[in-house]
C-alpha positions as CSV (number, residue, x, y, z in Angstrom):
1,M,0.0,0.0,0.0
2,K,1.5,3.4,-1.0
3,Y,0.6,6.6,0.8
4,N,1.4,10.1,-0.5
5,I,2.3,11.9,2.7
6,H,1.9,15.3,1.2
7,N,-1.7,14.6,0.3
8,L,-2.4,12.8,3.5
9,I,-0.6,15.0,6.1
10,G,0.5,18.1,4.2
11,A,3.8,19.8,3.4
12,Y,4.9,20.0,7.0
13,C,5.5,16.8,8.9
14,V,6.3,18.3,12.3
15,T,3.6,17.7,14.9
16,P,2.9,14.7,17.1
17,Q,-0.8,14.9,16.1
18,R,-0.1,14.5,12.4
19,G,2.4,11.7,13.2
20,Q,-0.3,9.9,15.2
21,E,-2.6,10.2,12.2
22,L,-0.1,8.4,10.0
23,Y,0.6,5.8,12.7
24,D,-3.1,5.0,13.0
25,I,-3.3,4.3,9.3
26,I,-0.2,2.2,8.9
27,H,0.0,0.3,12.2
28,P,-2.9,-2.1,11.6
29,L,-1.4,-2.9,8.2
30,L,2.0,-3.6,9.5
31,T,0.8,-5.8,12.3
32,E,-0.9,-7.9,9.6
33,G,2.4,-8.1,7.7
34,T,1.3,-5.8,4.9
35,A,4.1,-3.6,3.4
36,V,3.6,0.1,3.1
37,E,5.4,2.8,1.1
38,L,5.5,6.3,2.5
39,D,6.1,8.7,-0.4
40,F,7.3,12.1,0.9
41,L,7.2,13.9,-2.5
42,G,6.3,17.6,-1.9
43,V,6.9,17.5,1.9
44,K,9.0,20.6,2.9
45,A,9.7,20.2,6.6
46,Y,10.3,17.3,9.0
47,A,10.6,17.2,12.8
48,S,11.3,14.5,15.3
49,P,7.9,14.8,17.0
50,F,6.2,13.7,13.8
51,F,8.5,10.7,13.2
52,N,8.4,9.8,16.9
53,Y,4.6,9.3,16.7
54,A,4.4,8.1,13.1
55,I,7.3,5.6,13.0
56,G,9.1,5.4,16.3
57,Q,6.2,4.0,18.3
58,L,5.8,1.2,15.8
59,L,8.7,-0.4,17.7
60,K,6.5,-0.7,20.8
61,D,5.0,-3.9,19.4
62,I,6.6,-4.6,16.0
63,P,10.2,-5.8,15.8
64,D,12.7,-3.4,14.3
65,A,13.6,-5.9,11.5
66,D,9.9,-6.1,10.5
67,V,9.5,-2.4,10.4
68,N,12.7,-2.1,8.3
69,R,11.3,-4.9,6.0
70,L,7.8,-3.6,5.7
71,V,8.1,0.2,5.5
72,K,9.6,1.8,2.5
73,F,10.4,5.5,2.4
74,S,10.5,7.3,-0.9
75,N,11.3,10.9,-1.9
76,L,12.5,11.6,1.7
77,S,15.0,14.4,1.7
78,R,18.4,14.0,3.3
79,T,17.2,16.1,6.3
80,G,14.1,13.9,6.6
81,E,16.1,10.7,6.4
82,N,18.5,12.0,9.1
83,V,15.6,12.8,11.4
84,R,14.0,9.5,10.7
85,Q,17.2,7.5,11.4
86,M,17.7,9.5,14.6
87,V,14.2,8.8,15.8
88,M,14.3,5.1,14.9
89,S,17.7,4.7,16.8
90,S,16.2,6.4,19.8
91,A,13.0,4.5,19.7
92,K,14.7,1.2,19.4
93,R,16.7,1.9,22.5
94,Y,13.7,3.2,24.3
95,Y,11.7,0.1,23.7
96,T,14.5,-2.4,24.3
97,D,16.4,-0.8,27.2
98,D,14.4,-0.6,30.5
99,S,16.9,1.6,32.3
100,Y,17.0,4.1,29.3
101,R,13.2,4.2,29.2
102,Q,13.1,4.9,33.0
103,A,15.6,7.7,32.6
104,V,13.5,9.3,29.9
105,H,10.4,9.1,32.1
106,E,12.2,10.7,35.0
107,V,13.5,13.6,32.8
108,R,10.0,14.1,31.4
109,E,8.5,14.2,34.9
110,E,11.2,16.8,36.0
111,E,10.4,18.9,33.0
112,L,6.7,18.8,33.7
113,A,7.2,19.7,37.4
114,A,9.3,22.7,36.4
115,C,6.5,24.2,34.2
């Protein structure tokens, strides 16, 4: 299944909300073993919050190897690819390393308490 991200999300893939929208579409397909292609033609900006929600949280219940096998990225700029790789690396560590995940939660709690 191929998805044109510009048509689906817009030219700016930056917010967690828009990332969650993409996740909600592709996650059920991936859990069934259906491959997806995410075509980023026309997308102008990328940010880690978008990729954290769209792609990173897939690692919560889908093995990294399966995500790599089932998700194809096309027309992703060099910047977009760098952000995607950074997010996937962090997400893999987050979902496989309990002490890292706990440290992330502690930092988030401290940040919230400071607000």
